[in-house]
C-alpha positions in Angstrom: 12.4 27.3 27.7 14.5 29.1 30.3 18.2 28.9 29.5 17.7 27.4 26.1 19.9 28.7 23.3 17.6 27.3 20.5 15.4 29.7 18.6 11.7 29.1 19.2 11.3 28.1 15.6 13.6 25.1 16.1 12.2 24.0 19.5 9.2 21.9 18.3 10.0 20.9 14.8 9.6 17.4 13.4 12.4 15.1 12.3 12.2 12.4 9.7 13.8 9.1 10.7 14.7 6.8 7.8 15.3 3.4 9.2 17.5 0.7 7.5 16.9 1.9 3.9 20.6 1.9 3.2 20.5 -1.9 2.7 22.1 -4.7 0.7 18.9 -6.8 0.8 21.2 -9.9 1.2 19.4 -11.5 4.1 16.8 -14.3 4.4 13.5 -12.9 3.5 14.9 -10.0 1.5 13.2 -11.1 -1.7 9.9 -10.7 0.0 10.7 -7.3 1.5 12.5 -5.6 -1.3 9.5 -4.8 -3.6 7.5 -3.3 -0.8 10.6 -1.5 0.4 11.0 0.1 -3.0 7.3 1.3 -2.9 8.0 2.8 0.5 11.2 4.4 -0.7 9.3 6.3 -3.3 7.0 7.8 -0.7 10.0 8.4 1.7 11.8 10.2 -1.2 8.9 12.6 -1.6 8.6 13.1 2.2 12.4 13.7 2.5 12.1 16.4 -0.2 9.4 18.1 1.8 11.5 18.0 4.9 14.5 19.4 3.1 12.4 22.2 1.6 11.3 23.2 5.1 14.7 23.0 6.6 13.6 20.2 8.9 16.1 17.5 9.8 16.4 14.1 8.1 18.1 11.4 10.1 19.1 8.1 8.7 19.2 5.4 11.4 20.8 2.3 9.9 22.0 -1.2 10.8 25.7 -1.6 10.5 25.6 -5.0 8.7 27.9 -6.3 11.4 30.7 -4.0 10.3 31.6 -2.4 13.5 34.3 -0.1 12.1 32.2 1.1 9.1 31.5 4.7 8.4 28.2 5.8 6.9 29.7 6.4 3.5 31.1 2.9 3.3 27.7 1.4 4.3 26.1 3.3 1.4 28.9 2.2 -1.0 28.4 -1.4 0.1 24.7 -1.2 -0.5 25.3 0.2 -4.0 27.7 -2.5 -5.1 24.9 -4.2 -6.8 21.8 -2.7 -8.5 19.8 -1.3 -5.6 16.9 1.0 -6.4 16.0 1.5 -2.8 19.4 2.8 -1.6 19.9 4.7 -4.9 16.7 6.6 -4.4 17.4 7.4 -0.8 21.1 8.0 -0.6 21.8 10.4 2.2 22.6 14.0 1.3 25.2 16.3 2.8 22.8 18.0 5.2 21.3 14.7 6.5 22.4 13.0 9.7 23.4 9.4 9.8 23.4 7.2 12.9 24.6 3.6 13.0 22.6 1.3 15.2 23.6 -2.1 16.6 20.1 -3.4 17.3 16.4 -3.1 16.3 15.7 0.3 17.8 17.3 3.5 16.8 17.7 4.6 20.4 19.6 1.6 21.9 23.4 2.3 22.2 23.2 5.3 19.7 23.5 9.0 20.1 19.9 9.6 18.8 18.7 10.6 22.3 21.4 13.3 22.4 21.0 14.5 18.8 17.2 15.1 18.8 17.1 17.8 21.5 20.2 19.4 20.1 18.6 19.9 16.7 15.2 20.9 18.2 13.2 17.9 17.3 10.1 17.0 19.4 8.1 15.1 16.9 9.3 12.1 14.9 8.1 10.8 11.5 9.4 7.2 11.3 9.8 5.5 7.9 11.7 2.5 6.5 12.0 -1.2 7.2 10.8 -3.3 8.7 7.5 -2.1 10.0 7.1 -5.0 12.5 10.7 -4.9 13.8 12.9 -1.8 13.7 10.2 0.7 13.0 8.0 -0.7 15.8 10.8 -0.8 18.4 12.0 2.7 17.5 8.4 4.0 17.7 7.9 2.4 21.1 11.2 3.9 22.4 10.4 7.3 20.9 7.0 7.2 22.7 8.7 6.2 26.0 11.0 9.2 25.6 8.0 11.6 25.2 8.4 12.1 21.5 5.3 12.3 19.4 5.9 9.5 16.8 4.0 9.2 13.6 4.4 6.3 11.1 3.0 7.0 7.6 1.5 3.7 6.3 3.0 4.3 2.8 6.5 5.0 4.2 7.2 1.6 5.7 7.5 -2.0 4.6 7.6 -5.5 6.1 8.5 -8.9 4.9 5.0 -10.1 5.7 2.0 -7.9 5.0 -0.1 -9.3 7.9 2.7 -8.6 10.4 3.2 -5.1 8.9 -0.4 -4.2 9.3 -0.4 -5.5 12.9 2.5 -3.3 13.7 
């Protein structure tokens, strides 16, 4: 790209989005979602390790639990106040990005659209919860922004299996 300061090796790399896996599971329907979220977390953990090994970016995009002044570290701490295998397995690392989102999609009212080109991401691997809500809306928004989204079936979970399969 003319005028670009990014090395060619960074211009078309994938980024892993981990959606809403820093979670307290204290909402209606959480008891249905948490077991499948844990199964997805195991796959995401492996995938995250592969991204780290290759030097590819890992980006947590997470709900703020209605805490508008919260920092990412306080959201993680809140999620870990009780036994929480999902968040424990997928705690963000020091090289990971963390974006707080106010709505269902990771793009609405966040800096995700600015971050991705700055770190050379052109393809997105979307993982997390819930397949039929936040993952679906983020994938649609990614597609509308000319990203190449991929959602691995074993890296997502939904409260309802039928709705998850539909999404």
